[in-house]
Steps between C-alpha positions, in 0.01 A plus 500: 500500500337836524294643216631801310343826621214636286534848361141509368354714783785748464451514123130559547565780745749656259252479214227661710741775601580573137129506412425738788789722395377517140129517581517861615319806371799662320607177330154387388401850388824548306474161328141569398594841364803367312294222342226743396737757351698230324186350346386839370846591368492179299145562375486872419658596165700823481293802405174374650526721810340843515749755364763225510654595165604840639640342816698252291645789299602681820650184650705447183638853526594445864667170404724701266594743776261777390336575835276787391281525187628724226310820424346459155267800516533719811202468737329258263700194388765302687651172388804353332641240262385139522604210271254471213485122536386533862245766403355283222463199730326694777275684254395170341395356837358826632291535186362151553414587858307811398330319213388224737341754732324675213375181334186497713515120527451313831822405679455129426466565124808718470842399374702815562841353422377393157463871426880528511601253226850644456589514870702179507714603204550855629596363842790304352685816392838562663608835642846651477668838526453537124126421505284769332316719750178700504449820697185463707290719726443332837419811704264329746777257601733792573317619812647222718865494606737263322512309829161349418647355180829374640391135528361451148791706363744262669314203351525657154869573543583145605285352222664707228843410639398135466391567139137401561240589240238773547256259664773387739599857583145594596448177691816572700369851572171361628672235714729758658211737569288223651792371707559843652132527586499159668818582694371835626157368595660196666687749719164662575365160608796452734464849647124467556502136615373589851252767391128415519474651153751260344221310323365822351848567363507153346154526342589834335834362380319202345227696325496396132560863403800532732652179368431596139673836548800313642518276192545775240746784443356804678597749769186394690682183605754698703232741627284218635793314657636813668157596634434152639839497671449852639155424643623166636777687680257745657268218612797313650622810683153553644532166676864539607574471871866596477717713269481382139747723322558261209126497430490881526782531246345246263162672523639845418707352215187333361322836525774663292469225240125548498519871413779438249257293298186704572539834683130511594574211738654764728173531690547150642806631687257637759455143627831543684318732739339191653832334597506456882785621719591141593620438145752784531638436847228665705649849485249763399751715311632205300150375433384832360820527298403176326133596470578836342846444355400188306214669313717810448776291340247325277350838409844627397537194280161563343591865437825396333334245272211736418737785409681289241172410327332841480534515121383142466189586704412749227579248228260230625214697343638409155341155533151648498306584184454878503797545733535878436194546724698357795707742707588397852593855599164644394328199655675561831419871488134412455500264798674756722250767395203270564611252773159333520547387142751246633228338711268485201765348273591238761138409567400476134810298416437249779131465407584455131788255529472352852354163405753451218782580744395213725521259210821662373674472838414132537504331162492702177792336326687647205426747225280229347268540803471150643267514801508280808150346497244496775460365764876524545508882511247487783704230674805727494300793639370284786852377571635856514231597751567195718875568501447867585288419807752274677702776665429692821305824503714814494300813429784750473714282277194395299418862421858562383501185285166578335576869443844420355350250256214730399745788456699270271186431297429872471862571401488250213168636373617862519833415334318339205252787492782752465708314242254287303172692478379816322475819702177509709410139413224370732681175585854360500530241225792257484494377861522119513427249772855363503618835640333416832697183578760690715214655701293189572681377812507836684140578403357163603718469811393851603133420454553180699657698785194727515210257470363345822493155338762224533545178306629218717642182355777268606845542352458172314166600347642841408803342336285266290242766411741778405723275291260253336243753376754738337674200346170376353419847366842524335454161335165614362652827376783314330263250334277782370807682373627195314156434350496855364842467339435174316 
């Protein structure tokens, strides 16, 4: 009698095949990102993000089909009607966040949520078409296209249809916003899976600041996701050996999304100049059509979105004490009359705020100012450098990458100088480190392409290093955040 055949070896082979299929860069990176964003969505109360109250107001308007802010005072105030119950809940939590920051107490002695004693009760309010509303000014949230608010607006719409309370409505908005971020950046991981800079992309995506911005209601979520996808597309095209038209289309589409949320991101469109002919079929005419036509299309998008917000650009000054002294037209006239003043403003601004930008881009969490502690900030900086030095040298492309990123930095500073600072001010106040997240990958990759130094490590060591360290840093950031809240 013959023994029954054993299927154990086949089962083992099948299991190993499944493990190998799942243990790939896009899958591991996406799972890590989803877990991190999910943990922060669950831990960050509504209203604790910088300027989040205004973004929530704008998202609510979009959820009601009001795609553009209403003009309250021409060239000064733009906003609309928001349910009073939602306003009260967000103001209660936002007030606690600000009070926690201003308490002067060490992080481990704070109890920021205790400063919002009525939050739970206010969060249980139900919203309906008959709910009382309050007309609010949320001018600074009007500069971005409604596209940047589509995800949280959808979450709000579905939550109100399900008759969830105010807390549930805002939670749904945060989940939808975070889910869109994870989906878009997961696409970036897939696109850049063969690029030597794929680990740099992952480290930037897993920065505590990046993840925090993805866990709240803000237009920055869409800006960061679009920029990461756009840069991933360019990096993938640079390594393409055959036509990659789908990647070209996705990259240009991501560029349009990027400028819809933040028009100053236009200057990153110049990265398309580094796309090789092989990625567009090898024909010189077609290649240059992509290199020049892609940035031109993105520029047209930026011009369209900028034109619709010209009045809002004037209105942003209303947030500043002594706003009558701010006039972007006079400011621009002064810069054009004395061009060297631009250099001075840029230099003084960088010297004044540069160190705070580093901290703000990596781990300055919330309007209650929770800082990622040392030595973890240094660990992230080291990791970014290591990831940037794993690609091949490419002087021409490196120059384009670095100049595009630096031009983006200058554009943000000048934009804030024009709209947020008194005429002839020596520096540009209001620039924050989180604004640089979309520029980190092109800047660091460009520097890596130029430096005559390479970091060599096996794929296995790279995979462990560039996943384990960011994961540890995120755990630390989350623990510190929770300790601050309660």
